[in-house]
C-alpha positions, 0 to 999 in steps of 0.5 A, a space after each residue: 545635297 549642300 550648294 557648293 561655291 567656287 568663288 563669289 561671282 558663281 555664288 551671285 550669279 546661282 542666287 540671282 538666278 535662283 531667287 530673282 523675285 525673292 526679296 534681297 535687300 531692305 532700307 529705311 527712308 522716312 520711317 518706311 522700309 522699302 526692298 529690292 528683288 535678287 533680279 533688281 540687284 543682278 541687274 545692279 551689279 551687271 551695270 556698275 560691273 561695266 561702268 568699273 571696267 569702263 575705269 579700266 579696272 581689271 583683274 588683279 586691281 584693286 577697289 576701296 570704299 569707306 562707307 557703312 553698310 548699303 546696298 550700294 556697298 553689295 553692289 560695289 563688291 559683286 561688281 568688282 568681284 566680277 572683274 577678278 579684281 579685290 574689294 578692299 573695304 574700310 569704316 566711316 569711322 576711321 581717320 582720314 589719315 588710316 584710309 591714306 594708309 589703306 588705299 596706298 599700301 593695297 595699291 587702290 586704283 578706285 577709292 568709293 565713298 559713301 558720304 559727300 564728305 568721304 567722296 571730299 576727303 577722297 578726293 582730297 587724297 588722290 593728289 598724295 596717291 599716285 596709284 589712285 586713279 579714280 574716286 566715286 561717289 555714292 551720293 555725288 549728282 548725277 550730272 559728276 562723272 564721279 558719281 555712282 549713278 554716272 557710273 552706273 549709266 556709262 555701264 548700262 550702256 557698255 556692258 561687261 560679261 561677269 568673269 570667273 575667278 580661279 578659288 585662289 584668285 584674291 577676293 578681297 582685303 579686310 585690314 583688321 584695326 589693331 589697337 596700335 600701329 597701322 592696320 593689317 591688310 587680311 588677304 583673303 581667297 574666294 576660296 577662303 570664304 566659300 569654304 566659309 560659305 560651303 561649310 555654313 549650308 553643311 551646318 546650318 539649315 537656312 533657307 529663302 524664308 529667313 530674314 535678318 537685321 543687318 549691323 554689323 559692319 561688312 567691313 569686317 569678315 564676320 558681317 561680310 562672310 557669315 551674314 552678306 555673304 551666306 544669307 544670300 547664298 540662301 536665298 535670304 533677305 537682308 534688311 540693313 539696320 540704320 542705326 544701333 540706337 533703333 536696332 531693337 524698334 527696327 527688329 519689331 518693324 523688320 521681324 527678322 528670323 536671325 540676328 548676326 551680333 557681338 556678346 555686346 549687343 547680347 549683352 545689352 538685349 540681355 540687360 535690357 530684360 532685366 530692367 524692363 522685368 524689375 519694373 514688373 509686380 513681384 509675383 510676375 518676377 518671380 515666375 519669370 526668374 523661377 522660367 529661366 532658371 528651370 529652362 536652364 536646367 532643362 537645356 544643361 539635360 537636367 530633370 526638372 518637376 511637373 510644377 517647374 514644366 507648367 511655369 515654363 509653360 505659363 512664362 511662354 505664354 504671358 511673358 517670354 512671347 511678350 519680350 520675343 514680340 519686340 524683337 518681331 516676333 519670329 526671332 528664332 536663331 541669336 548668332 554670336 561671334 568675335 568674342 566669348 559670349 557669356 555663358 549667363 547671357 548665351 542660356 538668359 536668351 536660349 531659355 527665352 525660346 531664341 536658339 544661341 549658337 555660338 561661333 569663334 574664327 579670326 578674320 585670318 581664318 575667313 572668319 569661321 573656324 568653330 561653331 555651335 550648330 543645330 544638333 552639335 551645340 552646347 552653350 558656353 563653348 564656341 562650338 566645333 570645328 567646322 568641316 575642313 577645318 582642324 583645331 589643336 591647342 599649344 599648350 607650350 607657349 602657356 605652361 598651362 596643364 589645360 589651356 593653351 594656344 589655339 592652332 587652326 589648319 583649314 581651306 579658310 587660312 588667310 593667304 597672308 598679311 599684305 606686305 608683313 612677311 615677318 609677321 607672316 612668319 610669326 602666325 603661318 606655320 611651315 603647313 600653314 597651321 595659323 597661330 591664332 593668339 587666343 587662349 582655350 582648350 577642347 572638351 573630351 567630345 571636341 567642343 572649343 571654349 575660350 580663355 581669353 587673349 594670350 598677348 593680354 594675359 598679365 601677371 601680377 606680383 605674386 606670379 599670378 597670370 590673369 586674362 582680363 576679358 572674360 572676367 571684364 565680360 562677365 561685371 558687364 552684366 551688372 545693370 548699373 555697369 556699361 562698361 568695365 576694364 580690369 588692370 593690374 599687371 606687375 602690380 599687387 592686385 586688380 583695379 577696374 576703370 568702371 563706367 557706369 550705367 548712368 540712366 540705371 544708377 540715376 534710377 536707383 539713386 532717385 529710388 534710394 534718396 541718394 543726390 546725383 549731382 556727382 555719381 563718381 564720387 558718390 559713396 552711395 553710388 560707391 557702395 552700389 558698385 563694390 556690391 555689383 563687383 561682389 556679385 557678379 564677380 562670385 565667380 572669379 578666383 580670388 587674385 582675379 577681383 578688383 580691389 578698388 575701383 574708380 568710377 567714370 561715366 563716358 563710356 567706351 566707344 568708336 567715337 573716342 578711340 576706345 573701341 575698334 569698330 567690332 567693338 573690342 576693346 582699346 586697351 592701351 588707348 584706355 590706359 593713356 587716358 585713365 592709366 593716372 587714375 588707376 596708378 592712383 588707386 595703388 597709392 591711397 
């Protein structure tokens, strides 16, 4: 019988007792990985809980934190839960005025800073936030009374037993990084989050031998629930990735069995493998492509001949095994969420021998609402409703015979947005069904397919509706396109802002005898991109295809404000910078 948890303290206590000797968290320092066990983690949580209690943290209080993933983040979270308080995570990449807004909005009593720089900034905000009584620094010197080390020492001397919150008590606030305005605090109860964890236990056969390389932010619902809480509940281990650019190298060292990621990361894997194969001899390329194609036919339930089967077997031995070795050689599952994954990318990774499981949800749904899982999987879909959850489609808001707004009902639905009664009324129906704002449809077997975001949908002058994000995901499969945004609201046709993959285009240019001094204006590069847009947009409807485009080299990122911390496109920010270039395409 699958495990059931009533609250996150219950989850933490059971796992730390049952798996006390198992490795839990791995961290990299000076090129080497070190691990702490569940038992060692429990001691840290116990000590910090005592330290926080000494600061006066009690049931109903809020503890804010500005930190990337690290062991101390998890220690602080479970210590907070054990006092009946709520944990409020923020991103290091956010600006100080956002930290201030969140700390003030939630009424945080304590704020924790990951680095000394953040610690100092939070101390600077304290005078402007009368409700903020204490600031703690993870890396502050032990002699500093506000340091993490000092708090651990105080807590060890004066321990406090863990409380067990009621299921309805608030576990945390997760502030969604909206594309405009101030972020909204999504209030999640222990029952909200644990309903997701309990469903994962019913659906997935993870166990203590499983390991992940954790790089999705725990400040976001997907990384926090699906990886941190879920993996800990299974007795599994998590290596904390130090930097995204080190991801592939760290995969080979950590040798994970599970990779939790968003489509952008899987797209990079797809692109990287294809670029690597492009440098191989023609015979190897041919074997690789035919094996991928034949394995995809087989995965879809089609029949393949003996020659195709032998080709797959040979490719597995000569090619696929070496590719998987770069990811550590043990990777069994690729779990994708946060946005729709291209079917082509999913089938590609699956053909390599890494099973792809795509799910769907939002921060407001804790986050999982639907999932593919072993024995119940359709690539291209985001799966069926998880246990206890119901999905319905409201086609009245789209006036479409097939696609409508996705409505979600279940124990995973948030308690509401903090201090946002009007917005709560807009998304929470009287029976607490949640209006997702996402567009999709259910097939005859109950599998959900995402077709876009209703707010992103726009109308061309001819009255045709365009949902840009799925189109952009297809175009980003080109090895020469790092990113793209499609634009066309109230215009006669679509245009695109294309971010060139500089390294790939320069390599192509060198091989083609094309000058590389001004890639954005090069006629040859423009011709290349035009062909790529046609190739990867071959499945588009005629009115969906971008008829003109502009080229840039600066990628969209969190640093330049073009992406949210969960790597979703901030369209308004991109338009604010590049609208004149896009509008000029309609005049030329």
